[in-house]
C-alpha positions as CSV (number, residue, x, y, z in Angstrom):
1,M,-2.5,87.7,-82.2
2,L,-1.2,90.3,-84.6
3,N,-4.6,91.7,-85.8
4,I,-4.5,95.4,-85.6
5,L,-2.8,97.4,-88.3
6,G,-1.0,100.6,-88.0
7,I,-0.5,103.1,-90.7
8,D,1.9,105.9,-91.0
9,Y,0.4,107.8,-94.0
10,G,3.0,109.8,-96.1
11,S,2.5,111.2,-99.7
12,K,5.4,109.2,-101.0
13,R,5.6,106.0,-98.6
14,V,3.0,104.4,-96.2
15,G,4.5,102.4,-93.3
16,L,2.7,99.6,-91.9
17,A,2.9,97.9,-88.6
18,L,1.1,94.8,-87.0
19,G,0.1,94.9,-83.3
20,D,-1.0,92.2,-80.6
21,P,-3.9,93.8,-78.4
22,E,-3.5,91.3,-75.7
23,K,0.3,91.9,-75.3
24,K,0.1,95.3,-76.4
25,M,3.0,95.3,-78.6
26,A,3.7,96.2,-82.3
27,F,6.0,95.3,-84.6
28,P,7.2,97.0,-88.0
29,F,5.5,95.1,-91.2
30,E,6.2,96.7,-94.5
31,V,6.1,99.9,-96.6
32,I,3.8,100.7,-99.5
33,E,4.8,103.2,-102.1
34,N,2.0,105.7,-102.2
35,K,1.7,105.8,-106.2
36,N,-1.9,107.0,-106.1
37,R,-5.0,106.5,-103.8
38,K,-6.4,103.6,-105.7
39,Y,-3.3,101.6,-105.7
40,L,-2.7,102.3,-101.9
41,L,-6.1,101.3,-100.8
42,E,-6.1,98.1,-102.9
43,K,-2.7,97.3,-101.2
44,I,-3.8,97.9,-97.8
45,K,-7.3,95.9,-98.3
46,D,-5.1,93.0,-99.5
47,V,-2.9,93.4,-96.3
48,C,-6.2,93.3,-94.2
49,L,-7.4,90.2,-95.9
50,R,-4.1,88.2,-95.8
51,E,-3.2,89.2,-92.2
52,N,-6.8,88.8,-91.0
53,I,-6.8,92.4,-89.7
54,K,-9.7,93.4,-87.0
55,E,-8.9,96.8,-86.6
56,V,-7.1,99.6,-88.2
57,V,-5.4,102.7,-86.7
58,V,-4.0,105.5,-88.8
59,G,-1.5,108.2,-87.4
60,L,-2.8,111.8,-87.4
61,P,-0.1,114.5,-87.7
62,V,-1.4,116.7,-85.2
63,S,0.7,120.0,-84.8
64,L,2.9,120.4,-81.5
65,K,0.0,122.6,-80.1
66,G,-2.5,120.1,-80.6
67,E,-4.0,121.6,-83.7
68,E,-5.7,119.7,-86.3
69,K,-5.7,122.7,-89.0
70,N,-3.3,121.6,-91.6
71,K,-3.1,120.3,-95.2
72,Q,-1.7,117.0,-94.2
73,I,-4.3,116.4,-91.4
74,M,-6.9,116.9,-94.0
75,E,-5.3,114.5,-96.6
76,V,-5.2,111.8,-93.9
77,K,-8.8,112.2,-92.6
78,K,-9.8,111.8,-96.5
79,F,-7.6,108.8,-96.5
80,V,-9.2,107.5,-93.3
81,A,-12.8,107.9,-95.0
82,A,-11.7,106.1,-98.2
83,L,-9.8,103.2,-96.2
84,S,-12.8,102.8,-94.1
85,A,-15.3,102.2,-97.1
86,V,-12.8,99.9,-98.9
87,C,-11.7,97.9,-96.1
88,H,-15.3,98.0,-94.4
89,K,-13.6,98.6,-91.1
90,D,-14.0,101.3,-88.5
91,V,-10.6,103.1,-89.1
92,K,-9.3,104.8,-85.9
93,T,-6.7,107.7,-85.6
94,E,-3.9,108.4,-83.1
95,D,-2.0,111.5,-82.5
96,E,1.6,110.8,-83.9
97,R,3.1,114.0,-83.1
98,F,6.5,112.7,-81.4
99,T,6.9,109.5,-83.5
100,S,9.3,111.2,-86.1
101,K,11.6,112.5,-83.3
102,M,11.6,109.2,-81.6
103,V,12.6,107.1,-84.8
104,E,15.4,109.6,-85.6
105,S,16.7,108.7,-82.0
106,L,16.4,105.1,-82.7
107,R,18.0,105.4,-86.0
108,K,20.8,107.2,-84.7
109,E,21.3,104.6,-82.1
110,A,21.1,101.8,-84.7
111,D,23.6,103.5,-87.1
112,G,21.2,104.6,-89.5
113,G,18.6,102.4,-91.3
114,S,16.6,103.0,-94.6
115,L,14.1,105.7,-94.9
116,A,11.5,102.6,-95.8
117,E,12.5,101.2,-92.3
118,K,11.7,104.6,-90.8
119,D,8.1,104.7,-92.0
120,S,7.3,101.1,-90.7
121,I,8.8,102.1,-87.4
122,E,6.9,105.2,-87.1
123,A,3.9,103.2,-87.6
124,M,5.0,100.8,-85.0
125,L,5.3,103.6,-82.4
126,M,2.1,105.0,-83.1
127,L,0.3,102.0,-82.8
128,E,2.1,101.1,-79.5
129,S,0.9,104.2,-78.2
130,Y,-2.6,103.5,-79.3
131,L,-2.5,100.0,-77.7
132,A,-1.2,101.6,-74.3
133,K,-4.3,103.5,-73.9
134,T,-6.7,100.9,-75.2
135,E,-8.6,98.6,-72.8
136,Q,-9.1,95.1,-74.5
137,P,-12.2,93.3,-73.9
138,K,-12.0,90.4,-71.4
139,T,-12.3,86.9,-72.6
140,E,-14.9,84.4,-70.9
141,K,-11.9,82.8,-69.0
142,Q,-10.6,86.1,-67.7
143,R,-14.0,87.2,-66.4
144,N,-14.3,84.2,-64.2
């Protein structure tokens, strides 16, 4: 079931991906223009309701040295706090430091692709990384 939302936050565009925690797979979903904070939060809230999202993960742009001390990280952390309040969900973050390079490699192999596709693919790669590390609770059937 695709009930985890991955978000690649950008100052101009925000890429979204949907993930299945059981199969540990993610798929590009859509891109939202980042007109302003209120507009963006409402659009993501609508996606969460429409797609029955249970969990939200936002990519955190950590530096190559693993530092979290830059302007973009501060902006993402403010966005995460606002999103958590609007969606009434615990919003998690995931290191996304290599997703841009991976997307560029994929785009070259696929003969380009639009910038919008790039944003949702970055969200997908970040979400796949998160899902690979996450242990999902076992269902009653799996416990027996």
